[in-house]
C-alpha positions in Angstrom: 41.1 -4.0 87.6 37.6 -5.1 86.2 38.5 -5.6 82.5 34.6 -5.3 81.1 34.0 -2.3 78.9 33.4 -1.2 75.3 36.3 -1.4 72.9 38.3 1.5 72.6 38.1 1.6 68.8 34.2 1.5 69.2 34.1 5.1 70.9 35.1 8.4 69.5 37.6 10.7 70.9 34.6 13.1 73.7 33.7 9.8 74.6 37.4 8.3 75.3 37.5 11.7 77.6 34.6 11.5 79.6 35.5 7.3 80.4 38.5 7.9 81.6 37.9 11.0 83.6 35.2 9.3 85.2 37.5 6.3 86.0 40.1 8.6 87.4 37.5 10.2 89.6 36.7 6.8 91.2 39.8 5.8 91.9 40.3 9.3 93.7 37.1 8.8 95.6 38.5 4.9 96.6 41.2 6.7 97.8 39.5 9.1 100.0 40.1 11.9 97.6 37.4 14.4 96.9 37.3 15.2 93.4 36.3 18.0 91.5 36.0 18.5 87.5 37.3 20.9 85.1 38.8 23.9 87.8 40.2 26.6 86.9 43.7 27.4 88.4 45.1 31.1 89.1 47.1 31.1 86.4 44.1 30.7 84.1 44.8 27.3 83.3 41.8 24.6 83.8 42.8 21.5 85.1 40.6 17.9 84.2 40.3 16.7 87.9 41.6 18.7 91.2 41.4 16.8 93.9 41.6 17.1 98.1 43.4 14.7 100.0 43.1 13.6 103.7 45.0 16.6 105.2 44.5 19.0 102.6 46.9 17.8 100.1 46.1 18.7 96.6 46.4 16.5 93.0 45.7 17.7 89.8 45.1 15.2 87.0 45.2 15.4 83.7 43.2 13.4 81.3 44.3 12.5 78.4 42.3 10.2 75.4 45.5 9.7 72.9 48.7 10.3 71.6 47.6 13.0 69.4 45.9 15.1 72.3 49.3 14.5 74.7 51.5 15.7 71.9 49.3 18.9 71.3 49.3 19.7 74.9 51.7 21.2 76.3 50.4 23.3 79.4 50.2 20.3 81.8 53.3 21.2 83.4 51.7 25.3 84.1 49.3 22.8 86.8 52.0 21.6 88.9 52.6 24.5 90.6 49.0 24.5 92.4 49.4 20.5 93.6 51.5 18.9 95.7 50.9 15.7 93.0 50.3 15.6 89.5 49.2 12.4 87.0 48.1 11.8 83.9 45.3 9.5 83.6 45.1 7.5 80.4 43.3 4.6 78.8 45.2 0.8 78.3 45.9 2.1 75.0 47.9 5.0 75.4 51.6 4.8 74.6 53.1 5.1 78.1 56.7 5.2 77.7 56.5 8.9 76.0 55.1 10.2 79.6 57.3 11.2 82.0 58.9 8.8 84.5 58.5 11.4 87.3 54.5 12.0 86.8 52.4 10.2 88.3 50.1 7.8 86.4 46.9 6.5 86.2 45.5 3.7 84.0 42.1 3.6 83.5 40.1 0.2 81.8 36.6 1.0 81.4 35.4 3.0 84.4 38.1 1.3 86.5 41.3 2.5 87.3 44.5 1.7 88.9 47.3 4.0 90.2 50.8 2.8 88.4 53.0 5.2 89.7 52.8 8.6 92.1 54.6 11.4 91.8 57.1 12.4 94.6 54.7 14.7 97.0 56.0 18.2 96.7 54.3 20.3 99.5 52.2 23.7 98.2 53.3 27.2 100.4 51.0 27.7 102.7 49.6 30.3 101.2 48.6 29.2 98.1 47.1 26.2 99.8 45.0 28.2 102.1 43.5 29.9 98.7 43.1 26.6 96.7 41.1 25.5 99.7 39.1 28.1 100.1 38.5 28.2 96.1 38.5 24.3 96.4 35.0 24.8 99.1 33.2 27.6 97.1 33.3 26.0 93.9 32.2 22.3 95.1 29.5 24.3 97.4 28.6 26.3 94.2 28.0 23.1 92.2 26.0 21.4 95.0 24.1 24.3 95.4 23.4 24.7 91.2 22.1 20.7 91.7 19.6 21.7 94.4 18.1 24.9 93.0 19.4 25.4 89.0 17.9 28.7 89.3 18.8 29.9 92.8 22.7 30.1 92.6 23.1 33.2 89.8 24.0 35.2 92.9 26.6 32.8 93.9 28.0 32.4 90.1 29.0 36.4 90.7 31.0 35.1 94.0 32.7 32.2 92.3 33.8 34.6 89.1 36.3 32.3 87.6 39.2 34.9 87.3 
């Protein structure tokens, strides 16, 4: 993993979160996964990254920018029914020993990331997978349309209602 990056103590909380999320998304792309940022799940929770794997598997990645972020957020367990695998993405300064050992772990340094461990896959039920695949496609297409024509997607946004 490339180590040339800005010292972690020189960046603030929002920047650290963004850097970890970008590094984790780059790892997804390197692995052949299609990442989407900030995806609302059917239970109302919003996962930092939802990645679609070849073959239709889903990975949820929860970004943790520091110990306080991890200790103040217990909702990550509510993401697991919506994925085949779950990972935490943290930077090199994060105290890894506090993370559950059965959960996948991605370590980020600057904009580079490596998978330290994988969670054993648990296959989603077919009906949930179908709904998630349709939602993923609509959300990805809507975001692409917004880049192409920001003013023209207002009507599409109604179809993407995140209820």
